[in-house]
C-alpha positions as a printed Julia matrix, in Angstrom:
614×3 Matrix{Float64}:
 -35.67    3.54  -18.5
 -32.43    2.23  -18.51
 -30.82    5.02  -15.88
 -33.93    3.89  -13.39
 -33.65    0.14  -13.69
 -29.45    0.81  -12.88
 -30.24    2.91   -9.69
 -32.82    0.59   -8.36
 -30.41   -2.25   -9.07
 -27.72   -0.87   -7.27
 -30.76    0.45   -3.91
 -31.11   -3.59   -3.89
 -27.52   -4.47   -4.27
 -27.12   -2.1    -0.73
 -29.52   -3.94    0.71
 -27.59   -6.87    0.5
 -23.76   -6.03    0.49
 -21.74   -9.49    1.43
 -19.89   -8.62    4.91
 -16.3    -9.17    3.5
 -17.13   -6.18    0.95
 -17.24   -3.91    4.1
 -14.57   -5.59    6.28
 -11.65   -7.4     4.23
  -8.95   -5.56    3.24
  -7.35   -8.67    1.56
  -9.0   -11.44   -0.17
  -8.44  -15.01   -1.51
  -5.53  -15.14   -4.36
  -7.08  -18.32   -5.4
 -10.6   -16.79   -6.24
  -8.5   -13.77   -7.94
  -7.06  -13.29  -11.43
  -5.19  -10.51  -11.25
  -4.54  -10.14  -15.22
  -8.44   -9.41  -15.2
  -8.51   -7.5   -11.99
 -11.75   -5.38  -11.63
 -12.65   -7.01  -15.16
 -13.79  -10.48  -14.39
 -15.56   -9.29  -10.75
 -17.48   -6.69  -13.14
 -18.53   -8.92  -16.08
 -20.44  -11.25  -13.29
 -21.71   -8.17  -11.95
 -23.31   -7.05  -14.75
 -24.97  -10.73  -15.65
 -26.79  -10.54  -12.52
 -27.81   -6.68  -12.96
 -29.01   -7.72  -16.86
 -30.92  -10.58  -14.39
 -32.0    -7.83  -11.73
 -30.6   -10.53   -9.67
 -29.19   -8.65   -6.42
 -29.24  -11.25   -3.39
 -26.83  -11.54   -0.99
 -26.08  -15.1    -2.48
 -25.78  -14.76   -5.83
 -22.97  -11.24   -4.34
 -20.95  -13.52   -2.54
 -20.24  -15.82   -5.28
 -18.74  -12.85   -7.3
 -14.82  -13.44   -7.73
 -12.33  -10.8    -5.99
 -12.34   -7.55   -7.65
  -8.77   -6.81   -6.4
  -6.55   -8.64   -3.91
  -6.12   -6.12   -1.61
  -8.54   -3.15   -1.14
  -5.77   -0.07   -0.83
  -5.88   -1.05   -5.19
 -10.06   -1.63   -5.73
 -12.76   -3.25   -4.21
 -15.81   -4.84   -5.33
 -17.92   -1.19   -3.96
 -15.5     0.79   -5.77
 -15.83   -1.07   -8.98
 -19.69   -1.38   -8.23
 -19.42    2.74   -7.84
 -17.49    3.58  -10.46
 -19.75    1.08  -13.37
 -22.76    3.06  -11.65
 -21.77    6.29  -13.32
 -20.09    5.15  -15.87
 -23.25    3.13  -17.14
 -25.31    6.38  -16.31
 -23.73    8.61  -18.39
 -22.64    5.2   -21.21
 -19.08    5.37  -20.37
 -17.14    2.23  -20.38
 -16.33    1.17  -16.41
 -12.59    1.83  -17.0
 -13.3     5.31  -17.73
 -14.13    6.21  -13.96
 -11.55    5.99  -11.11
 -12.36    6.75   -7.42
 -10.69    7.85   -4.52
  -9.92    8.33   -1.34
  -7.46   11.53   -2.1
  -9.13   14.54   -3.6
  -5.42   15.77   -4.97
  -3.93   12.37   -6.15
  -6.25   12.15   -9.62
  -5.05   15.1   -10.25
  -1.16   14.33   -9.62
  -1.97   11.31  -11.45
  -2.7    13.02  -15.0
   0.45   15.81  -14.71
   2.64   12.76  -13.57
   1.91   11.1   -17.13
   2.08   14.39  -18.66
   5.06   15.19  -17.0
   6.43   11.6   -18.9
   4.77   12.51  -22.14
   6.17   15.86  -22.34
   2.33   17.06  -22.29
   0.82   20.3   -20.89
  -2.18   20.69  -18.59
  -4.47   23.19  -17.84
  -6.55   22.54  -14.48
  -9.12   24.79  -14.19
 -12.14   25.19  -11.42
 -15.3    26.93  -10.43
 -14.78   27.22   -6.65
 -11.93   26.2    -4.71
  -9.4    23.17   -4.95
  -8.77   20.64   -2.3
  -7.43   23.32    0.67
  -3.83   21.25    0.84
  -3.44   21.48   -2.67
  -0.32   23.11   -3.0
   0.83   24.7    -6.79
   4.05   25.93   -5.71
   5.46   22.57   -3.79
   3.64   20.45   -6.07
   5.84   22.03   -9.25
   9.05   22.39   -7.28
   9.05   18.81   -5.61
   7.22   17.33   -7.98
   8.1    18.24  -11.2
   4.81   18.98  -12.38
   4.04   21.35  -14.73
   0.34   23.51  -14.97
  -1.42   26.22  -15.71
  -4.38   26.97  -12.66
  -7.32   29.19  -13.48
 -10.49   29.99  -12.18
 -13.67   29.92  -14.54
 -17.41   30.91  -13.93
 -18.31   27.82  -15.57
 -17.13   24.89  -17.55
 -18.33   27.02  -20.7
 -14.91   29.19  -20.13
 -12.75   26.51  -20.9
 -11.92   26.09  -24.75
  -9.86   23.62  -26.57
  -6.25   23.04  -26.1
  -3.43   20.92  -27.3
  -2.71   19.08  -24.06
  -4.78   17.98  -21.6
  -7.82   19.69  -19.68
  -8.62   19.26  -16.56
 -11.88   20.7   -15.16
 -12.78   20.42  -11.11
 -16.33   21.25  -11.05
 -18.44   22.54   -7.73
 -20.67   19.88   -6.95
 -22.2    17.79   -3.69
 -24.44   14.89   -5.87
 -22.94   11.88   -7.25
 -24.56   11.56  -10.59
 -23.85   11.64  -14.51
 -21.76   14.28  -15.52
 -22.38   15.91  -18.96
 -19.68   15.86  -20.72
 -17.44   18.64  -22.47
 -15.55   17.39  -25.29
 -12.97   20.44  -24.54
 -12.63   18.95  -21.54
 -10.26   15.39  -21.08
 -10.9    14.88  -17.34
 -13.43   15.21  -14.68
 -12.0    15.56  -11.15
 -15.32   15.42   -8.89
 -14.56   16.06   -5.2
 -16.9    14.89   -2.69
 -16.11   16.47    1.08
 -14.97   13.57    3.36
 -15.38   11.16    0.63
 -12.2    11.35   -2.04
 -13.22   11.76   -5.09
 -13.77   10.29   -8.92
 -12.44   11.2   -11.59
 -13.97   10.91  -15.15
 -11.65   10.32  -18.19
 -13.45   11.55  -20.6
 -12.67   10.29  -24.47
 -10.92    7.36  -26.31
  -8.59    9.45  -27.15
  -7.67    9.46  -23.51
  -7.87    5.62  -22.68
  -4.19    5.36  -22.73
  -3.99    7.13  -19.52
  -6.16    4.69  -17.77
  -4.02    2.18  -16.59
  -1.33    4.98  -15.52
  -4.01    6.48  -13.58
  -5.04    2.98  -11.98
  -1.08    2.58  -11.05
  -1.0     5.7    -8.93
  -3.87    4.74   -7.37
  -2.33    1.54   -6.7
   1.24    2.53   -5.67
   0.54    6.06   -4.02
  -2.37    6.24   -2.23
  -6.0     4.31   -2.09
  -9.13    3.64   -3.63
 -12.21    5.27   -1.65
 -12.66    3.26    1.1
 -15.43    0.67    1.32
 -17.46    2.66    4.19
 -17.55    5.53    1.87
 -18.2     4.09   -1.31
 -21.43    2.85    0.38
 -22.29    6.9     1.21
 -21.98    7.85   -2.3
 -23.67    5.25   -3.52
 -26.4     5.89   -1.47
 -26.3     9.8    -2.59
 -26.6     8.37   -5.9
 -29.33    5.82   -5.4
 -31.27    8.55   -3.48
 -30.39   12.01   -5.99
 -29.53   13.36   -2.92
 -26.32   15.54   -1.66
 -23.41   14.42   -0.23
 -24.56   13.98    3.75
 -20.94   15.44    4.71
 -19.19   12.95    6.28
 -18.7    13.99   10.99
 -14.34   14.84   10.43
 -11.93   12.36   12.8
 -13.02   12.23   16.26
 -10.62   14.12   17.97
 -10.82   11.48   20.8
 -10.07    8.55   18.04
  -7.25   10.7    17.01
  -5.89   11.16   20.81
  -6.08    7.93   21.51
  -4.17    6.6    18.34
  -1.75    9.32   18.92
  -1.14    7.93   22.55
  -0.83    3.95   21.51
   1.62    4.77   18.92
   4.1     7.02   21.1
   3.46    4.32   24.0
   4.4     1.11   21.25
   7.5     2.9    19.91
   8.77    4.89   22.57
   8.84    7.86   21.17
   7.29   11.32   21.85
   7.48   13.29   18.42
   3.69   13.72   16.88
   3.15   10.35   14.8
   1.99   10.86   11.34
  -1.13    8.43   10.12
  -2.2     7.77    6.66
  -4.67    6.52    4.33
  -2.41    3.55    3.66
   1.81    2.27    4.53
   2.28    3.35    0.78
   0.63    6.48    1.17
   2.86    6.96    4.47
   5.67    5.86    2.56
   5.13    8.23   -0.56
   4.71   11.04    1.73
   7.63   10.05    3.42
   9.81    9.83    0.21
   8.38   13.51   -1.58
   9.26   14.55    2.16
  12.63   14.17    2.29
  12.73   15.01   -1.23
  11.45   18.4    -0.2
  14.23   18.72    2.59
  16.77   17.8     0.63
  16.48   20.12   -2.23
  15.87   23.13    0.57
  19.21   22.18    2.52
  21.15   20.27   -0.22
  20.79   22.54   -3.73
  22.03   21.15   -6.74
  22.95   17.58   -5.02
  21.68   14.41   -6.12
  19.74   12.54   -4.02
  20.09    8.68   -3.8
  17.03    6.2    -2.2
  18.39    2.62   -1.4
  16.74    0.14   -1.79
  16.34   -3.57   -1.28
  16.34   -5.4    -4.15
  13.7    -8.04   -3.2
  11.18   -5.83   -0.48
   7.3    -5.75   -0.76
   7.06   -4.61   -4.42
   5.1    -1.68   -4.03
   7.96    0.13   -1.95
  10.49   -0.8    -5.23
   8.07    0.26   -7.37
   7.12    3.14   -5.34
  11.1     4.33   -5.14
  11.88    4.18   -8.91
   8.19    5.67  -10.12
   9.43    8.69   -7.76
  12.8     8.73   -9.17
  11.21    8.4   -13.41
  10.04   11.69  -12.69
  12.87   13.68  -11.04
  16.63   13.81  -12.77
  18.1    14.45   -9.49
  16.8    11.55   -7.69
  17.95    7.82   -7.94
  17.53    4.23   -6.68
  20.39    2.19   -5.74
  20.1    -1.47   -5.2
  20.7    -2.78   -1.72
  21.18   -6.93   -1.19
  19.83   -7.48    1.54
  18.7   -11.44    1.74
  20.47  -14.87    2.03
  24.55  -14.77    1.14
  24.25  -10.74    0.77
  24.43   -9.16    4.49
  22.52   -5.8     4.99
  25.23   -3.98    6.8
  28.19   -4.96    4.04
  25.76   -3.68    1.39
  24.84   -1.03    2.57
  29.11    0.31    3.59
  29.2    -0.53   -0.2
  26.42    1.82   -1.2
  27.33    4.61    1.39
  30.91    4.45    0.68
  29.78    5.39   -3.28
  27.58    7.73   -2.47
  29.9     9.44   -0.2
  32.24    9.67   -3.2
  30.04   11.6    -4.93
  28.64   14.08   -2.32
  24.9    13.03   -2.98
  22.0    12.73   -0.52
  21.58    9.08    1.01
  18.24    7.53    2.06
  17.69    4.43    2.95
  14.57    2.74    2.65
  14.77   -1.03    4.26
  13.07   -3.91    6.0
  13.35   -5.48    9.67
  13.17   -8.11    9.46
  13.32   -8.73    6.02
  10.57   -9.33    3.87
  10.26  -12.84    2.72
  13.51  -14.36    4.56
  12.67  -12.68    7.9
  16.75  -12.31    8.26
  17.86   -9.42   10.82
  20.65   -7.96   10.46
  23.44   -7.28   13.69
  22.34   -4.3    14.82
  25.25   -2.94   16.29
  27.03   -3.33   13.04
  24.29   -1.35   11.41
  23.98    1.35   13.54
  28.09    1.02   12.84
  27.71    1.59    9.36
  25.07    3.86    9.24
  26.63    6.65   12.11
  30.5     6.03   10.06
  31.67    9.48    8.9
  32.66    9.34    5.6
  34.46   11.42    3.25
  33.83   12.91   -0.46
  36.16   12.13   -3.08
  37.36   16.06   -2.46
  37.74   14.99    1.43
  34.37   16.8     2.53
  32.29   15.23    5.39
  29.73   13.25    3.39
  26.28   13.86    3.81
  24.98   11.64    7.01
  22.33    9.01    5.6
  18.28    9.01    6.9
  17.03    5.42    8.02
  13.64    5.0     7.06
  12.36    1.58    8.33
   9.56   -0.49    7.54
   9.05   -2.4    10.33
   6.16   -3.92    9.62
   6.95   -7.68   10.87
   7.82   -6.27   13.67
   5.75   -2.98   15.34
   6.22   -4.04   18.82
  10.18   -3.87   18.54
  11.23    0.07   19.41
  14.2     0.93   17.7
  13.58    5.05   18.19
  13.51    5.43   21.68
  16.19    7.48   23.91
  19.16    4.36   24.52
  17.39    2.12   21.74
  19.81    0.93   19.18
  18.62    3.75   16.51
  18.51    6.55   18.48
  21.96    8.01   17.74
  20.62    7.82   14.0
  18.34   10.11   11.96
  15.25    7.31   11.57
  12.12    7.17   10.73
  10.09    4.09   10.91
   6.93    3.35    9.5
   4.28    0.08    9.61
   1.49   -0.94    7.77
  -1.81   -0.67    9.37
  -3.67   -3.23    7.59
  -1.73   -5.92    9.66
  -0.88   -5.92   13.0
  -2.07   -2.07   14.31
  -5.73   -2.66   12.82
  -5.86   -7.02   12.64
  -6.67   -6.6     9.34
  -9.47   -4.19    9.45
  -8.3    -1.37    7.21
  -5.38   -0.18    4.86
  -4.15    3.25    7.62
  -0.76    3.25    8.08
   1.62    5.11   10.24
   5.28    6.65   10.57
   7.17    8.19   13.63
  10.85   10.04   14.46
  13.26    9.58   16.91
  14.77   12.78   18.52
  17.06   13.35   15.78
  14.57   13.19   12.62
  12.23   15.52   14.18
  12.86   18.32   12.13
  12.07   15.81    9.39
   8.08   14.99   10.33
   7.2    18.75    9.34
   7.77   18.1     5.5
   6.5    14.56    5.8
   3.49   15.91    7.09
   3.08   18.74    4.75
   3.56   16.27    1.36
   0.89   13.35    3.12
  -1.63   16.64    2.97
  -0.77   18.06   -0.24
  -1.89   14.04   -1.42
  -4.45   14.53    1.09
  -3.72   11.05    2.08
  -4.31   11.24    5.78
  -6.31    8.03    7.12
 -10.1     8.16    7.25
 -12.51    8.93   10.21
 -13.3     5.53   10.3
  -9.47    3.97    9.91
  -8.79    6.15   13.0
 -11.64    4.99   15.03
 -10.6     1.24   13.9
  -7.32    1.96   14.74
  -7.77    3.28   18.18
  -9.53    0.24   18.97
  -7.06   -1.94   18.01
  -4.3    -1.11   18.77
  -4.26   -1.14   22.58
  -4.37   -4.87   21.85
  -1.32   -5.28   19.22
   1.27   -5.92   21.5
  -0.66   -9.32   23.05
  -1.67  -10.06   19.42
   1.73   -9.88   18.34
   2.92  -12.23   21.71
   0.28  -14.75   20.94
   1.02  -15.08   16.83
   4.57  -15.53   17.45
   3.83  -18.22   20.32
   1.6   -20.08   17.74
   4.37  -19.14   14.52
   7.25  -20.7    16.68
   5.0   -23.91   17.38
   4.47  -24.59   14.13
   7.86  -24.21   12.76
   9.01  -26.41   15.2
   6.8   -28.81   14.53
   7.78  -28.52   10.26
  11.69  -28.46   11.62
  11.09  -31.64   13.48
   8.46  -33.59   10.79
  10.17  -31.93    7.28
  13.51  -31.9     8.76
  14.98  -31.36    4.79
  13.27  -28.18    4.34
  14.83  -24.91    4.42
  13.05  -22.37    6.77
  13.06  -18.77    7.46
  12.33  -17.39   10.82
  14.22  -15.34   13.8
  16.45  -17.39   16.29
  15.69  -18.31   19.73
  18.1   -15.29   20.47
  16.57  -13.1    18.34
  13.2   -13.24   19.75
  14.35  -12.57   23.24
  15.62   -9.79   21.73
  12.05   -8.77   20.93
  11.66   -9.75   17.53
   8.53  -11.91   17.51
   7.03  -11.96   14.06
   4.39  -14.22   13.27
   5.57  -15.29    9.44
   7.87  -17.34    8.14
   9.14  -18.27    4.68
   9.46  -22.39    3.97
  11.85  -23.32    1.22
  10.26  -26.93    0.58
  12.83  -29.89   -0.57
  12.88  -30.82   -4.08
  14.17  -32.95   -6.94
  15.33  -33.51  -10.03
  18.33  -34.19  -12.5
  18.71  -30.25  -13.54
  18.11  -27.18  -11.6
  15.24  -26.24  -13.58
  13.74  -29.63  -13.15
  14.23  -28.98   -9.31
  12.86  -25.95   -9.46
   9.31  -26.36  -11.27
   9.25  -29.66   -9.14
   9.35  -27.33   -6.02
   7.22  -24.37   -7.24
   4.21  -27.21   -8.39
   4.84  -28.36   -4.9
   4.25  -24.84   -3.01
   0.79  -24.87   -5.01
  -0.53  -27.97   -3.67
   0.62  -27.58   -0.01
  -1.09  -24.07   -0.4
  -4.19  -25.74   -1.9
  -4.84  -28.39    0.54
  -4.38  -26.36    3.49
  -7.28  -24.13    1.91
  -9.2   -26.67    1.0
  -8.75  -28.73    4.11
  -9.83  -25.75    6.45
 -11.33  -22.99    4.55
 -12.7   -21.69    7.41
  -8.81  -20.56    8.25
  -6.45  -20.96    5.87
  -6.47  -18.59    3.1
  -4.46  -18.17    0.36
  -3.36  -14.36    0.53
  -1.11  -11.78    1.12
  -2.12  -11.24    4.85
  -0.25  -10.97    8.16
  -1.49   -9.78   11.45
  -4.88  -10.56   11.0
  -7.05  -11.66   14.0
  -8.0   -15.0    13.13
  -6.49  -18.07   10.87
  -3.59  -18.58    8.62
  -2.44  -17.32    5.5
  -0.22  -18.07    2.59
   1.17  -16.73   -0.65
   3.95  -17.05   -2.59
   5.84  -13.95   -2.86
   7.31  -13.99   -6.41
   3.59  -13.86   -7.68
   1.93  -11.35   -5.51
   3.49   -9.05   -2.99
   7.11   -9.2    -5.1
   4.71   -8.52   -8.09
   6.68   -5.47   -9.53
  10.28   -6.83   -8.41
  12.58   -7.93  -10.84
  12.11  -11.68  -11.88
  16.35  -12.59  -10.3
  15.39  -11.12   -7.52
  11.89  -12.57   -6.59
  11.59  -15.81   -4.07
   9.65  -18.52   -5.45
   9.07  -19.94   -1.79
   5.92  -20.21    0.52
   5.57  -17.37    2.78
   3.24  -18.31    6.07
   1.79  -16.11    8.13
  -0.04  -16.98   11.04
  -2.63  -14.79   14.0
  -3.18  -15.26   17.42
  -6.44  -17.28   16.96
  -6.41  -20.77   14.93
  -6.53  -24.18   15.33
  -3.09  -25.1    15.66
  -3.67  -28.81   15.66
  -5.48  -29.1    12.56
  -2.68  -27.73   10.78
   0.06  -29.93   11.65
  -2.17  -32.73   10.95
  -3.05  -31.1     7.29
   1.15  -30.65    7.33
   1.54  -34.11    7.87
  -0.86  -35.49    4.88
   0.85  -33.28    2.95
   4.05  -34.57    3.5
   3.04  -38.26    2.85
   2.58  -37.04   -0.1
   5.61  -35.95   -1.44
C-alpha cells in the first residue's frame, strides 16, 4: 500500500516538475542553508507527500536543495528519497552519481584513510573503464576483486563488502547483511549507491564529499529517466550515446576558441576535468620520475573546490604534497612562483602548478612576460642537476576567450594544460560540463588525462555535449557583450562611490583580450577598531545584495553564478566559492557577475538607492 502511494506520488511530481529543477545549474543562496543541504528540501517535500500535494506551485516553493547541481539538486534528492523509502532506509543512505565508477572509488578512498580492507564483488561486469591496476597504482587504493554467481556467495568480512549487481531496473533492493555497499549501475544514466546498515553511516558524509569534489550527481535529465523507470517498474530505456555530430561540433569550437590543435577533453564538470588532470599527471610522474615527490602548487585563496580537491588527493598519497602559492593583493604571482619553484628544484621534486588567470575573486592578471620567464627558467637541484620543469595547469574560467596556448602565444613555450568550467560562459549556465586543452609542448600529457577521465567515468553526458554544441559558437560574442555591461557598471560605481575599492581589469588589459564580466567590490566601512570596521563592512555586503535581489528579483540573484545568459549575480566569496579555504585567506567582499542581457539602468538606480542609505 505504502509502495503504491510513493510510486503514484512520484508519478504526479514528474508531471509537474518546475522548470528550474531541470534547467538551472545554480540556485539562490538566500533560500539555501548549507548546513541543511538536502534535508531542508526533503523535510518540506515529505510534507507535500503526506498531503499528496504535487502541484507545480507547491513544488516550486520548496527551498534550494543544494546551491549548485554538481553537488546535488531537487531531482537527485527525490530519486534518492524514493528508492530509500521503498526499502525503508533513511534518504541519506542512498546517493546517486553521474559516474558509474566514482562511488566505488569513494568507498576505497575512505577505507584507505581508515586503513580498512575492501572486497568488491560483481555478477556480470564492471564499468568498461574500471582499471584495477591503475586504481591501485595511481590512486593508492587497495581491494580484492571477485566475480560471483549471486549475492549468496558473499560471506561476512572484517572490512567492507561492495556488491555490484547485474540489474537494469531502478527498484528497491533486498539488502543482505553481509553487503556493506550496493553500487547499482544504470547504462547511460550513472549509478546509485546504497549504504547498508547504521554501522556504515559514517561513510555517508565522506562519500557525499567525493561526489561534491571529484564528480557530479546524476544529472536532472537522467534522474527524470530513472524516476520514470521506477514509477513504470520497467527496465531502463538505455540512453542513446553521444551524438557524433555534437561531439565533433564541440571539439571544433573549443579548438577554434583556444587556437589549439590537440584533441580537447570534455568532462561532466570543471572539477571532474581538474581531477582527471591531477590524476593523469600523477600517473605520468610515476612513470617518468620514479621515486620523486610530486608537488601541486595551489593559490591559497583560489576557488574552494580547487583548493580542497588538491589537498584531498595529497591526503591519499605519501608522495604527493600541496604547496601554498600567494597570488593576490600584496602578493605577486610571479614572485611567489619564483620562490616556490626554487625550493622545489632544490628538493628535486616534480612541480605541477594550478592557477587562475584572472585570479578569483580579485580579478588580477600577472605580468605575462614575467610569468613566462619564471615558468621557463632553468633551475638546478642541490646536486647541480637540471631540475624538472613545471607543468602549468591554467584555470581560465574567467577569460575562456584568451588564447594562451596557440603557436606564438604567451604560454606556447611552457608545458601547459588549460581548462574551463562549462557551467559558466561555455554553456551559458545550462549545464556543468567542463573542458581542457593542451598546447603542443603538453600534448603527450593528454593521453593519461583522458585515461583517468575514463577511469572515473567523468566524460560529459550526451545532453551536456548537445548543450555545448549549441552554446559554444556564440560564446565569444556573449563574453564581449557582458564585458561591455560590466565596464559600464564599474565606471558608474567608481563615479558614484569613489571610496569603494573595485577589483577589475584595467583598460590596458582589456585591450589585450582580458574581458571578464565579474568584479569584486570592497565597500567603504567605518568604526573605531579593525573588528568594528570588518563587522560593519560584512553587514553592508549583505545589505547591498539583499537590496539588489529584492528590488530586481527577475534579474538579480544571490548565487555563485558567472557567464549566464541573463541577469546579474551577487555573492560573497568567503561564504560561497571559498567555502573550504582557510579562514585567513577568505575574501569578505562582494563579487558581482554581469551577463550580456540585463537592465543596467535599473541596477544603477538601485545602487544609487543603496548609496543613499549608507
